C-alpha positions as CSV (number, residue, x, y, z in Angstrom):
1,M,-1.9,19.9,23.7
2,T,-0.2,23.1,22.6
3,T,-0.9,26.1,24.0
4,Q,-2.0,28.9,21.5
5,L,0.3,31.5,22.0
6,S,-0.4,35.2,20.7
7,F,1.8,37.6,18.3
8,P,1.3,40.9,16.8
9,D,-0.6,42.1,13.9
10,Y,3.0,42.8,12.0
11,I,3.8,39.3,12.0
12,L,0.0,38.1,11.0
13,E,0.5,41.0,8.2
14,N,4.1,39.8,7.0
15,R,5.5,42.9,7.8
16,A,7.9,44.7,9.5
17,P,6.8,46.3,12.9
18,T,6.9,49.7,13.3
19,L,8.8,51.6,16.1
20,R,5.7,52.4,17.9
21,E,4.6,48.3,17.8
22,L,7.8,47.2,19.1
23,C,7.3,50.0,22.1
24,D,4.1,49.2,22.4
25,R,4.9,45.5,23.1
26,L,7.2,46.1,26.3
27,P,6.0,46.3,29.9
28,A,5.1,49.9,31.2
29,T,7.2,51.0,33.8
30,T,6.3,52.9,36.9
31,A,9.7,54.2,37.4
32,S,10.0,58.3,37.7
33,K,13.6,58.0,36.1
34,P,13.9,56.7,32.5
35,V,14.7,53.2,32.1
36,R,18.3,52.8,31.1
37,Y,18.9,49.3,29.5
38,S,22.5,47.8,29.3
39,N,23.9,47.0,25.9
40,P,23.6,43.2,25.8
41,F,26.7,43.2,23.6
42,K,29.1,44.4,26.4
43,R,28.2,41.5,28.3
44,K,30.6,38.6,28.5
45,T,27.9,36.4,27.4
46,R,25.2,37.0,24.9
47,Y,22.4,34.3,26.7
48,P,22.1,33.6,30.2
49,S,23.3,30.4,31.2
50,N,20.0,28.7,31.1
51,W,19.0,29.8,28.0
52,S,18.6,26.5,26.5
53,E,16.3,25.2,29.0
54,V,14.5,28.8,28.5
55,A,14.2,28.2,24.5
56,H,13.1,24.5,24.9
57,H,10.2,25.8,27.4
58,Y,8.9,28.2,25.0
59,K,9.2,26.0,22.0
60,S,7.5,23.1,24.3
61,L,4.5,25.4,24.6
62,T,3.9,26.0,20.8
63,G,4.5,22.0,20.4
64,Y,7.7,23.0,18.2
65,R,5.3,25.0,15.7
66,C,6.5,28.6,14.1
67,Q,4.0,30.7,15.7
68,V,3.8,32.3,12.4
69,C,3.2,29.9,9.7
70,H,2.7,26.9,12.2
71,Q,5.1,24.9,10.4
72,Q,6.1,21.6,12.5
73,C,9.9,21.9,12.9
74,L,12.4,19.6,14.8
75,H,12.4,18.5,18.6
76,P,15.6,18.4,19.9
77,H,15.4,14.1,20.0
78,D,14.2,14.0,16.4
79,S,16.6,12.3,14.2
80,R,18.5,14.0,11.4
81,A,19.9,11.2,9.4
82,G,19.6,11.4,5.7
83,M,18.8,15.2,6.0
84,S,20.6,18.2,4.5
85,K,22.2,20.8,6.4
86,S,19.9,23.0,4.5
87,Q,16.9,20.9,5.4
88,I,18.0,20.6,8.6
89,A,18.1,24.9,9.1
90,Q,14.6,25.2,7.5
91,Q,13.1,22.9,10.2
92,T,15.0,24.3,13.1
93,L,13.0,26.6,15.3
94,N,14.1,29.9,17.4
95,A,13.1,31.8,20.0
96,H,13.0,35.7,18.9
97,H,13.8,38.5,21.6
98,V,11.4,41.2,20.4
99,D,13.0,44.0,22.6
100,G,16.7,42.4,21.3
101,D,17.5,42.2,25.1
102,T,18.8,38.4,25.3
103,F,18.0,38.4,29.3
104,N,14.5,39.7,29.1
105,D,12.8,36.0,28.9
106,S,9.2,37.3,29.6
107,P,6.7,35.7,28.1
108,E,5.6,38.7,26.0
109,N,9.3,39.2,24.9
110,I,9.7,35.7,23.1
111,F,8.5,34.7,19.7
112,V,8.8,31.3,18.8
113,V,9.4,31.0,14.8
114,C,11.0,28.8,12.2
115,S,14.3,29.8,10.7
116,R,12.7,31.6,8.0
117,H,10.5,33.9,10.2
118,H,12.9,34.5,12.1
119,L,15.3,35.8,9.3
120,D,12.2,37.7,7.9
121,I,12.2,39.2,11.2
122,H,16.1,40.3,11.2
123,R,16.0,41.3,8.0
124,G,13.3,43.7,8.7
125,T,11.4,42.7,5.6
126,G,8.7,41.0,7.7
127,G,8.9,38.5,5.5
128,I,8.5,40.2,1.9
129,P,11.5,39.8,-0.4
130,P,13.0,43.3,-1.8
131,K,11.8,44.3,-5.2
132,G,12.9,41.9,-7.9
133,Q,14.3,39.1,-5.6
134,Q,12.9,35.8,-5.8
135,N,11.9,34.7,-2.6
136,L,12.6,30.4,-2.8
137,F,10.7,29.5,0.4
138,R,7.4,30.2,-1.3
């Protein structure tokens, strides 16, 4: 049984999020002073020590399917025999942090997406290739 997780309109509409949409996804704070986020790149490690377990938990909730395209991706125990590196990469599932803080593992901050959509999110194209560029995945 898979759990249906929610994801924002910009993912459904295959576009890059606006700053307002990203800010709206962050939890409200009741602090009187502005919240100061530490720079995750200044940390000695970029992910918490239990990151593999956390990522596996969220991936399991979706049945190892991308929350955008619902592509079935590889489970950790699936055989990769006979698959090229490219095929493995296309079927790899990623847990993406919305706010960029790799230590914020709250459910509203994690999207489980295939490699293609994870790359699209980081490129800021939202899945839309730049004008004149061929999209090899569709």
